[in-house]
N, CA, C and O atoms as CSV, one atom per row, in Angstrom:
chain,resi,resn,atom,element,x,y,z
A,1,UNK,N,N,276.872,105.296,323.808
A,1,UNK,CA,C,277.753,106.281,324.413
A,1,UNK,C,C,277.487,107.630,323.743
A,1,UNK,O,O,277.627,107.742,322.525
A,2,UNK,N,N,277.113,108.640,324.500
A,2,UNK,CA,C,276.819,109.949,323.900
A,2,UNK,C,C,278.087,110.639,323.400
A,2,UNK,O,O,279.169,110.471,323.962
A,3,UNK,N,N,277.928,111.411,322.340
A,3,UNK,CA,C,279.066,112.112,321.752
A,3,UNK,C,C,279.309,113.474,322.389
A,3,UNK,O,O,280.258,114.158,322.008
A,4,UNK,N,N,278.498,113.882,323.329
A,4,UNK,CA,C,278.640,115.182,323.972
A,4,UNK,C,C,279.853,115.282,324.872
A,4,UNK,O,O,280.294,116.390,325.178
A,5,UNK,N,N,280.403,114.168,325.304
A,5,UNK,CA,C,281.525,114.166,326.229
A,5,UNK,C,C,282.790,113.650,325.547
A,5,UNK,O,O,283.366,112.653,325.982
A,6,UNK,N,N,283.219,114.316,324.492
A,6,UNK,CA,C,284.406,113.879,323.768
A,6,UNK,C,C,285.649,114.115,324.605
A,6,UNK,O,O,286.483,113.218,324.731
A,7,UNK,N,N,285.791,115.274,325.167
A,7,UNK,CA,C,286.941,115.603,325.992
A,7,UNK,C,C,288.139,116.008,325.150
A,7,UNK,O,O,288.108,115.941,323.921
A,8,UNK,N,N,289.185,116.426,325.826
A,8,UNK,CA,C,290.386,116.907,325.150
A,8,UNK,C,C,291.140,115.789,324.415
A,8,UNK,O,O,291.538,115.997,323.269
A,9,UNK,N,N,291.352,114.613,325.024
A,9,UNK,CA,C,292.059,113.557,324.285
A,9,UNK,C,C,291.323,113.119,323.018
A,9,UNK,O,O,291.951,112.867,321.989
A,10,UNK,N,N,290.010,113.030,323.091
A,10,UNK,CA,C,289.229,112.654,321.910
A,10,UNK,C,C,289.304,113.708,320.827
A,10,UNK,O,O,289.377,113.380,319.642
A,11,UNK,N,N,289.286,114.967,321.219
A,11,UNK,CA,C,289.384,116.061,320.259
A,11,UNK,C,C,290.745,116.059,319.567
A,11,UNK,O,O,290.829,116.281,318.359
A,12,UNK,N,N,291.806,115.810,320.326
A,12,UNK,CA,C,293.151,115.743,319.744
A,12,UNK,C,C,293.237,114.581,318.760
A,12,UNK,O,O,293.837,114.713,317.694
A,13,UNK,N,N,292.643,113.447,319.112
A,13,UNK,CA,C,292.649,112.286,318.219
A,13,UNK,C,C,291.913,112.590,316.916
A,13,UNK,O,O,292.377,112.217,315.838
A,14,UNK,N,N,290.774,113.261,317.012
A,14,UNK,CA,C,290.018,113.630,315.806
A,14,UNK,C,C,290.826,114.576,314.932
A,14,UNK,O,O,290.830,114.424,313.710
A,15,UNK,N,N,291.510,115.546,315.524
A,15,UNK,CA,C,292.329,116.477,314.749
A,15,UNK,C,C,293.495,115.775,314.076
A,15,UNK,O,O,293.834,116.105,312.939
A,16,UNK,N,N,294.116,114.814,314.748
A,16,UNK,CA,C,295.227,114.064,314.142
A,16,UNK,C,C,294.735,113.228,312.967
A,16,UNK,O,O,295.391,113.167,311.927
A,17,UNK,N,N,293.584,112.586,313.132
A,17,UNK,CA,C,293.022,111.787,312.027
A,17,UNK,C,C,292.667,112.692,310.854
A,17,UNK,O,O,292.922,112.334,309.704
A,18,UNK,N,N,292.080,113.861,311.124
A,18,UNK,CA,C,291.747,114.808,310.050
A,18,UNK,C,C,293.007,115.292,309.354
A,18,UNK,O,O,293.012,115.463,308.135
A,19,UNK,N,N,294.070,115.515,310.104
A,19,UNK,CA,C,295.336,115.947,309.523
A,19,UNK,C,C,295.897,114.871,308.608
A,19,UNK,O,O,296.418,115.177,307.535
A,20,UNK,N,N,295.796,113.623,309.020
A,20,UNK,CA,C,296.300,112.520,308.192
A,20,UNK,C,C,295.469,112.365,306.930
A,20,UNK,O,O,296.020,112.162,305.848
A,21,UNK,N,N,294.153,112.458,307.052
A,21,UNK,CA,C,293.274,112.244,305.897
A,21,UNK,C,C,293.352,113.397,304.900
A,21,UNK,O,O,293.526,113.168,303.703
A,22,UNK,N,N,293.226,114.620,305.377
A,22,UNK,CA,C,293.121,115.764,304.475
A,22,UNK,C,C,294.439,116.474,304.213
A,22,UNK,O,O,294.568,117.164,303.201
A,23,UNK,N,N,295.388,116.330,305.065
A,23,UNK,CA,C,296.668,117.000,304.880
A,23,UNK,C,C,296.650,118.403,305.452
A,23,UNK,O,O,295.587,118.985,305.663
A,24,UNK,N,N,297.842,118.945,305.704
A,24,UNK,CA,C,297.914,120.265,306.347
A,24,UNK,C,C,297.432,121.411,305.458
A,24,UNK,O,O,297.039,122.455,305.978
A,25,UNK,N,N,297.452,121.250,304.150
A,25,UNK,CA,C,297.036,122.355,303.280
A,25,UNK,C,C,295.517,122.488,303.193
A,25,UNK,O,O,295.018,123.584,302.938
A,26,UNK,N,N,294.778,121.415,303.396
A,26,UNK,CA,C,293.318,121.456,303.280
A,26,UNK,C,C,292.613,121.790,304.578
A,26,UNK,O,O,291.457,122.212,304.556
A,27,UNK,N,N,293.281,121.611,305.713
A,27,UNK,CA,C,292.608,121.844,306.992
A,27,UNK,C,C,292.116,123.288,307.181
A,27,UNK,O,O,290.999,123.472,307.663
A,28,UNK,N,N,292.892,124.314,306.825
A,28,UNK,CA,C,292.349,125.679,306.967
A,28,UNK,C,C,291.111,125.926,306.109
A,28,UNK,O,O,290.179,126.612,306.529
A,29,UNK,N,N,291.113,125.356,304.895
A,29,UNK,CA,C,289.943,125.509,304.020
A,29,UNK,C,C,288.725,124.827,304.633
A,29,UNK,O,O,287.625,125.379,304.611
A,30,UNK,N,N,288.918,123.644,305.174
A,30,UNK,CA,C,287.811,122.928,305.804
A,30,UNK,C,C,287.291,123.683,307.025
A,30,UNK,O,O,286.084,123.744,307.255
A,31,UNK,N,N,288.197,124.252,307.799
A,31,UNK,CA,C,287.789,125.031,308.962
A,31,UNK,C,C,286.975,126.251,308.584
A,31,UNK,O,O,285.973,126.559,309.228
A,32,UNK,N,N,287.409,126.953,307.529
A,32,UNK,CA,C,286.664,128.127,307.062
A,32,UNK,C,C,285.284,127.725,306.552
A,32,UNK,O,O,284.286,128.380,306.851
A,33,UNK,N,N,285.239,126.644,305.783
A,33,UNK,CA,C,283.950,126.191,305.251
A,33,UNK,C,C,283.006,125.785,306.381
A,33,UNK,O,O,281.814,126.090,306.336
A,34,UNK,N,N,283.530,125.106,307.384
A,34,UNK,CA,C,282.704,124.714,308.525
A,34,UNK,C,C,282.214,125.947,309.280
A,34,UNK,O,O,281.054,126.004,309.690
A,35,UNK,N,N,283.082,126.922,309.464
A,35,UNK,CA,C,282.693,128.150,310.154
A,35,UNK,C,C,281.622,128.917,309.407
A,35,UNK,O,O,280.680,129.421,310.019
A,36,UNK,N,N,281.751,129.013,308.092
A,36,UNK,CA,C,280.729,129.703,307.285
A,36,UNK,C,C,279.389,128.977,307.377
A,36,UNK,O,O,278.339,129.601,307.532
A,37,UNK,N,N,279.444,127.657,307.279
A,37,UNK,CA,C,278.217,126.871,307.348
A,37,UNK,C,C,277.540,127.053,308.695
A,37,UNK,O,O,276.322,127.213,308.767
A,38,UNK,N,N,278.317,127.030,309.748
A,38,UNK,CA,C,277.762,127.202,311.089
A,38,UNK,C,C,277.161,128.593,311.268
A,38,UNK,O,O,276.093,128.733,311.865
A,39,UNK,N,N,277.835,129.619,310.758
A,39,UNK,CA,C,277.299,130.981,310.905
A,39,UNK,C,C,276.030,131.165,310.074
A,39,UNK,O,O,275.110,131.855,310.515
A,40,UNK,N,N,275.957,130.567,308.882
A,40,UNK,CA,C,274.744,130.654,308.079
A,40,UNK,C,C,273.592,129.937,308.759
A,40,UNK,O,O,272.458,130.415,308.732
A,41,UNK,N,N,273.873,128.804,309.364
A,41,UNK,CA,C,272.845,128.066,310.087
A,41,UNK,C,C,272.323,128.883,311.264
A,41,UNK,O,O,271.115,128.936,311.497
A,42,UNK,N,N,273.225,129.516,312.003
A,42,UNK,CA,C,272.811,130.335,313.144
A,42,UNK,C,C,271.971,131.525,312.699
A,42,UNK,O,O,270.965,131.847,313.332
A,43,UNK,N,N,272.378,132.183,311.609
A,43,UNK,CA,C,271.613,133.346,311.154
A,43,UNK,C,C,270.241,132.928,310.635
A,43,UNK,O,O,269.259,133.641,310.843
A,44,UNK,N,N,270.161,131.780,309.960
A,44,UNK,CA,C,268.862,131.299,309.488
A,44,UNK,C,C,267.962,130.953,310.662
A,44,UNK,O,O,266.760,131.214,310.623
A,45,UNK,N,N,268.534,130.369,311.703
A,45,UNK,CA,C,267.762,130.036,312.890
A,45,UNK,C,C,267.252,131.302,313.572
A,45,UNK,O,O,266.100,131.357,314.003
A,46,UNK,N,N,268.103,132.311,313.668
A,46,UNK,CA,C,267.675,133.585,314.271
A,46,UNK,C,C,266.554,134.220,313.462
A,46,UNK,O,O,265.593,134.739,314.030
A,47,UNK,N,N,266.672,134.182,312.124
A,47,UNK,CA,C,265.631,134.763,311.274
A,47,UNK,C,C,264.305,134.047,311.464
A,47,UNK,O,O,263.256,134.688,311.517
A,48,UNK,N,N,264.340,132.725,311.567
A,48,UNK,CA,C,263.106,131.979,311.783
A,48,UNK,C,C,262.488,132.331,313.130
A,48,UNK,O,O,261.271,132.486,313.233
A,49,UNK,N,N,263.306,132.456,314.148
A,49,UNK,CA,C,262.788,132.808,315.473
A,49,UNK,C,C,262.205,134.224,315.465
A,49,UNK,O,O,261.164,134.466,316.076
A,50,UNK,N,N,262.866,135.156,314.783
A,50,UNK,CA,C,262.363,136.526,314.705
A,50,UNK,C,C,261.055,136.584,313.930
A,50,UNK,O,O,260.139,137.310,314.314
A,51,UNK,N,N,260.960,135.823,312.837
A,51,UNK,CA,C,259.730,135.790,312.063
A,51,UNK,C,C,258.587,135.227,312.889
A,51,UNK,O,O,257.459,135.715,312.815
A,52,UNK,N,N,258.878,134.203,313.672
A,52,UNK,CA,C,257.843,133.606,314.515
A,52,UNK,C,C,257.370,134.584,315.577
A,52,UNK,O,O,256.176,134.649,315.871
A,53,UNK,N,N,258.296,135.348,316.158
A,53,UNK,CA,C,257.929,136.333,317.172
A,53,UNK,C,C,257.110,137.463,316.570
A,53,UNK,O,O,256.219,137.999,317.229
A,54,UNK,N,N,257.398,137.834,315.327
A,54,UNK,CA,C,256.636,138.904,314.671
A,54,UNK,C,C,255.231,138.440,314.339
A,54,UNK,O,O,254.298,139.243,314.356
A,55,UNK,N,N,255.060,137.163,314.038
A,55,UNK,CA,C,253.744,136.656,313.685
A,55,UNK,C,C,252.823,136.559,314.896
A,55,UNK,O,O,251.615,136.743,314.752
A,56,UNK,N,N,253.339,136.285,316.049
A,56,UNK,CA,C,252.504,136.094,317.233
A,56,UNK,C,C,251.710,137.341,317.607
A,56,UNK,O,O,250.504,137.222,317.822
A,57,UNK,N,N,252.308,138.532,317.698
A,57,UNK,CA,C,251.501,139.711,318.065
A,57,UNK,C,C,250.403,140.012,317.057
A,57,UNK,O,O,249.313,140.421,317.457
A,58,UNK,N,N,250.646,139.827,315.776
A,58,UNK,CA,C,249.620,140.112,314.775
A,58,UNK,C,C,248.467,139.133,314.909
A,58,UNK,O,O,247.318,139.506,314.674
A,59,UNK,N,N,248.748,137.881,315.283
A,59,UNK,CA,C,247.680,136.919,315.497
A,59,UNK,C,C,246.799,137.348,316.668
A,59,UNK,O,O,245.577,137.216,316.604
A,60,UNK,N,N,247.408,137.859,317.733
A,60,UNK,CA,C,246.634,138.320,318.882
A,60,UNK,C,C,245.780,139.519,318.511
A,60,UNK,O,O,244.634,139.627,318.947
A,61,UNK,N,N,246.331,140.419,317.710
A,61,UNK,CA,C,245.560,141.585,317.278
A,61,UNK,C,C,244.370,141.145,316.429
A,61,UNK,O,O,243.263,141.659,316.585
A,62,UNK,N,N,244.609,140.187,315.527
A,62,UNK,CA,C,243.522,139.693,314.689
A,62,UNK,C,C,242.425,139.044,315.541
A,62,UNK,O,O,241.238,139.239,315.282
A,63,UNK,N,N,242.823,138.281,316.547
A,63,UNK,CA,C,241.846,137.636,317.413
A,63,UNK,C,C,241.030,138.676,318.180
A,63,UNK,O,O,239.818,138.530,318.334
A,64,UNK,N,N,241.702,139.730,318.661
A,64,UNK,CA,C,240.987,140.786,319.379
A,64,UNK,C,C,240.015,141.516,318.464
A,64,UNK,O,O,238.900,141.840,318.874
A,65,UNK,N,N,240.430,141.775,317.228
A,65,UNK,CA,C,239.558,142.456,316.281
A,65,UNK,C,C,238.359,141.585,315.928
A,65,UNK,O,O,237.240,142.084,315.814
A,66,UNK,N,N,238.587,140.291,315.756
A,66,UNK,CA,C,237.482,139.388,315.440
A,66,UNK,C,C,236.511,139.301,316.606
A,66,UNK,O,O,235.297,139.257,316.410
A,67,UNK,N,N,237.044,139.278,317.814
A,67,UNK,CA,C,236.178,139.218,318.997
A,67,UNK,C,C,235.350,140.503,319.122
A,67,UNK,O,O,234.172,140.465,319.477
A,68,UNK,N,N,235.985,141.630,318.825
A,68,UNK,CA,C,235.272,142.916,318.914
A,68,UNK,C,C,234.171,142.988,317.859
A,68,UNK,O,O,233.064,143.433,318.163
A,69,UNK,N,N,234.443,142.571,316.656
A,69,UNK,CA,C,233.431,142.623,315.599
A,69,UNK,C,C,232.305,141.634,315.852
A,69,UNK,O,O,231.148,141.921,315.544
A,70,UNK,N,N,232.630,140.477,316.406
A,70,UNK,CA,C,231.563,139.494,316.676
A,70,UNK,C,C,230.679,139.960,317.824
A,70,UNK,O,O,229.478,139.690,317.825
A,71,UNK,N,N,231.255,140.657,318.803
A,71,UNK,CA,C,230.429,141.169,319.898
A,71,UNK,C,C,229.542,142.317,319.414
A,71,UNK,O,O,228.428,142.475,319.914
A,72,UNK,N,N,229.998,143.109,318.469
A,72,UNK,CA,C,229.180,144.196,317.927
A,72,UNK,C,C,228.016,143.632,317.108
A,72,UNK,O,O,226.911,144.174,317.128
A,73,UNK,N,N,228.277,142.543,316.393
A,73,UNK,CA,C,227.218,141.936,315.592
A,73,UNK,C,C,226.146,141.329,316.482
A,73,UNK,O,O,224.967,141.323,316.129
A,74,UNK,N,N,226.562,140.815,317.648
A,74,UNK,CA,C,225.613,140.202,318.564
A,74,UNK,C,C,224.664,141.225,319.168
A,74,UNK,O,O,223.543,140.880,319.541
A,75,UNK,N,N,225.089,142.461,319.269
A,75,UNK,CA,C,224.252,143.529,319.840
A,75,UNK,C,C,223.205,143.901,318.868
A,75,UNK,O,O,222.391,144.781,319.145
């Protein structure tokens, strides 16, 4: 059974179980920690994607330069 379709009743059940286990004083701290972790993960993912995009154009330029120099040597 996939976990993607939890729905509202399942979400309420998870929150009630978390409330029982951790108590009302710890839930805000856990929520903040989860939010920070999620935002750090998203920013790291964006940085990796940006770095990959920056590397691609330089690779194409290098390939063009190598092709140009090899064609000049052949002449």
